[in-house]
C-alpha positions as CSV (number, residue, x, y, z in Angstrom):
1,X,145.7,159.7,210.2
2,X,146.9,161.6,207.1
3,X,150.4,160.8,205.9
4,X,152.8,163.7,205.5
5,X,153.6,164.2,201.8
6,X,156.9,165.7,200.6
7,X,156.7,169.3,199.5
8,X,157.2,168.3,195.8
9,X,154.1,166.1,196.0
10,X,151.8,168.9,197.2
11,X,151.1,170.5,193.9
12,X,147.9,171.6,192.1
13,X,146.7,170.1,188.8
14,X,148.1,172.2,186.0
15,X,144.7,172.8,184.5
16,X,143.5,174.3,187.8
17,X,146.1,177.1,188.0
18,X,145.8,180.8,187.1
19,X,148.6,180.3,184.6
20,X,146.6,177.7,182.7
21,X,143.8,180.1,182.3
22,X,146.2,182.8,181.1
23,X,147.5,180.3,178.5
24,X,144.0,179.9,177.3
25,X,143.5,183.6,177.0
26,X,146.8,183.9,175.1
27,X,145.7,181.3,172.7
28,X,142.4,183.0,172.0
29,X,144.0,186.4,171.7
30,X,147.0,185.6,169.5
31,X,147.7,181.9,169.3
32,X,144.7,180.7,167.3
33,X,145.7,182.8,164.3
34,X,149.5,182.9,164.9
35,X,151.6,183.0,161.7
36,X,155.3,182.3,162.0
37,X,156.2,184.3,158.8
38,X,154.4,187.3,160.2
39,X,156.1,186.9,163.5
40,X,159.6,186.8,162.0
41,X,158.8,189.9,159.9
42,X,157.5,191.8,162.9
43,X,160.3,190.7,165.2
44,X,163.7,190.8,163.5
45,X,165.4,189.7,166.8
46,X,163.0,186.8,167.3
47,X,165.7,184.2,166.9
48,X,167.9,185.8,169.6
49,X,164.9,186.3,171.9
50,X,163.6,182.7,171.7
51,X,166.9,180.8,171.7
52,X,168.4,179.2,174.8
53,X,172.0,178.3,175.4
54,X,173.3,175.8,178.0
55,X,176.6,173.9,178.2
56,X,176.8,171.7,175.1
57,X,173.1,172.4,174.3
58,X,171.4,174.9,172.1
59,X,167.7,175.2,171.7
60,X,166.0,177.3,169.0
61,X,162.4,177.9,170.1
62,X,161.8,180.8,167.7
63,X,160.0,178.6,165.3
64,X,157.4,177.6,167.8
65,X,154.0,179.3,167.9
66,X,154.9,181.4,171.0
67,X,155.3,185.0,171.8
68,X,156.5,186.8,174.9
69,X,153.2,186.6,176.7
70,X,152.9,182.9,176.1
71,X,156.4,182.3,177.3
72,X,155.8,184.1,180.5
73,X,152.5,182.2,181.0
74,X,154.4,178.9,180.5
75,X,157.1,179.9,183.0
76,X,154.4,180.8,185.5
77,X,152.7,177.5,184.9
78,X,155.9,175.7,185.8
79,X,156.3,177.7,189.0
80,X,152.7,177.2,190.0
81,X,153.0,173.4,189.4
82,X,156.1,173.4,191.6
83,X,158.4,172.1,188.8
84,X,161.5,173.5,190.5
85,X,160.8,171.4,193.6
86,X,160.4,168.3,191.4
87,X,163.7,169.1,189.8
88,X,165.5,169.5,193.1
89,X,163.9,166.3,194.4
90,X,165.2,164.5,191.3
91,X,168.7,165.6,191.8
92,X,168.6,164.7,195.5
93,X,167.6,161.1,194.6
94,X,164.1,161.3,196.1
95,X,161.5,158.7,195.0
96,X,159.7,161.0,192.5
97,X,158.7,158.0,190.4
98,X,155.5,157.5,192.5
99,X,154.3,154.7,190.2
100,X,157.3,152.4,191.0
101,X,158.2,154.1,194.3
102,X,161.8,154.8,193.4
103,X,164.2,157.5,192.4
104,X,164.7,158.7,188.8
105,X,168.4,158.6,188.3
106,X,168.8,159.7,184.7
107,X,171.0,162.5,185.9
108,X,173.7,160.1,187.0
109,X,174.0,158.8,183.4
110,X,175.2,162.2,182.4
111,X,177.4,162.9,185.4
112,X,181.1,162.4,185.0
113,X,182.8,159.8,187.2
114,X,185.1,162.5,188.5
115,X,182.3,165.0,189.2
116,X,183.0,167.4,192.2
117,X,181.5,166.4,195.5
118,X,178.8,169.0,195.4
119,X,177.5,167.7,192.1
120,X,176.2,164.5,193.6
121,X,174.7,164.1,197.0
122,X,176.6,161.7,199.4
123,X,173.7,159.2,199.3
124,X,174.0,159.0,195.5
125,X,177.8,158.6,195.3
126,X,177.8,154.8,195.5
127,X,175.1,154.7,192.7
128,X,177.3,156.9,190.5
129,X,180.1,154.4,190.8
130,X,177.6,151.6,189.9
131,X,176.4,153.5,186.9
132,X,179.9,154.0,185.5
133,X,180.8,150.4,186.1
134,X,177.7,149.5,184.0
135,X,178.6,152.0,181.3
136,X,182.2,150.6,181.1
137,X,180.8,147.1,180.7
138,X,178.5,148.4,177.9
139,X,181.4,150.1,176.1
140,X,183.5,146.9,176.3
141,X,180.5,144.9,174.9
142,X,180.1,147.4,172.0
143,X,183.9,147.3,171.3
144,X,183.8,143.5,171.2
145,X,180.9,143.5,168.7
146,X,182.6,146.1,166.5
147,X,185.8,144.0,166.4
148,X,184.2,140.7,165.5
149,X,183.6,140.4,161.7
150,X,181.5,137.3,162.2
151,X,178.7,139.5,163.7
152,X,177.1,141.3,160.8
153,X,173.7,142.2,162.2
154,X,172.7,143.9,165.4
155,X,169.1,144.0,166.6
156,X,168.0,146.6,169.1
157,X,164.9,145.6,171.1
158,X,163.1,148.4,172.9
159,X,159.8,150.3,173.4
160,X,159.3,154.0,173.4
161,X,162.5,155.9,174.1
162,X,164.5,152.7,174.2
163,X,163.5,152.2,170.5
164,X,163.4,155.8,169.2
165,X,166.5,156.9,171.1
166,X,168.9,154.4,169.5
167,X,167.3,155.0,166.1
168,X,167.9,158.7,166.4
169,X,171.5,158.2,167.5
170,X,172.1,155.8,164.5
171,X,170.8,158.4,162.1
172,X,172.8,161.2,163.6
173,X,176.0,159.3,163.6
174,X,175.5,157.6,160.2
175,X,178.7,159.1,158.8
176,X,180.7,157.3,161.5
177,X,179.0,153.9,161.2
178,X,180.8,150.7,160.7
179,X,179.9,149.6,157.2
180,X,180.3,146.0,158.2
181,X,177.4,146.0,160.6
182,X,173.6,146.2,159.7
183,X,171.4,147.6,162.4
184,X,167.8,146.6,163.0
185,X,165.1,147.9,165.4
186,X,162.3,146.0,167.0
187,X,159.8,148.0,169.0
188,X,157.3,145.3,169.9
189,X,157.3,142.5,172.5
190,X,155.4,140.4,170.0
191,X,157.7,137.6,168.8
192,X,156.3,137.9,165.2
193,X,158.0,141.3,164.7
194,X,161.3,140.0,166.0
195,X,161.1,136.9,163.8
196,X,160.4,139.1,160.7
197,X,163.4,141.3,161.6
198,X,165.7,138.3,162.0
199,X,164.6,136.6,158.8
200,X,165.2,139.6,156.6
201,X,169.0,139.8,156.9
202,X,169.5,136.1,157.2
203,X,167.4,135.1,154.2
204,X,169.4,137.4,152.0
205,X,172.7,135.9,153.1
206,X,172.5,132.2,154.0
207,X,169.1,131.2,155.3
208,X,167.3,131.6,158.6
209,X,169.0,128.8,160.6
210,X,172.4,130.6,160.3
211,X,170.8,133.7,161.7
212,X,170.0,131.7,164.9
213,X,173.6,130.7,165.0
214,X,174.6,134.4,164.7
215,X,172.4,135.1,167.7
216,X,174.0,132.4,169.7
217,X,177.4,133.8,168.7
218,X,176.4,137.2,169.9
219,X,175.0,135.8,173.1
220,X,178.4,134.2,173.8
221,X,180.0,137.6,173.3
222,X,177.5,139.2,175.6
223,X,178.5,136.9,178.4
224,X,182.2,137.8,178.3
225,X,182.1,141.5,179.0
226,X,178.7,141.8,180.7
227,X,178.4,138.5,182.6
228,X,176.0,135.6,181.9
229,X,173.6,136.9,184.5
230,X,172.9,140.0,182.4
231,X,172.3,138.2,179.1
């Protein structure tokens, strides 16, 4: 007996669609020899044509190696791969993460606590409250660290986006950084990298053993706002 799959799961492979073949044709016809300087010279309105505005977001795509035909082929590829159905399933809280069999709820992280009822489905309303309770705890934790002069070094441990995302935020907000805190990033689960990261600030100040004491001090702070179970 064949199990019924949700509509968003019934999709073709992207490289087996007509739009994919059209993209290949676009590349051979114009993309292979595409020159941005020539494109801007030939299209004075290129910036306006290939820029996209959304609330609080602006994307300038004009400096990508695309033209009108390539853009249309990319949009067709998204439609043929049923991207819109995936988007709707994500906002509805369906289990589109098929590897782990669960929903992808990144949207709730960006949804205000007081969002109107139609912005979040009834099934996701309890989860929205849980997300904001966690965000509140994280903010309280960060404020506690900022206010404690004894904590001089903060180590972020993450892989992929959990490493690159915080690094990007730190660079973008450097002008507003607390000068009394040094920030370090570890992107490997190997203890050697963490040990090397911890030794660097500690050795310059007062030796490695005190760095361990700093970690214990930070752990104690973790437990107050977040709870010992989360540390």
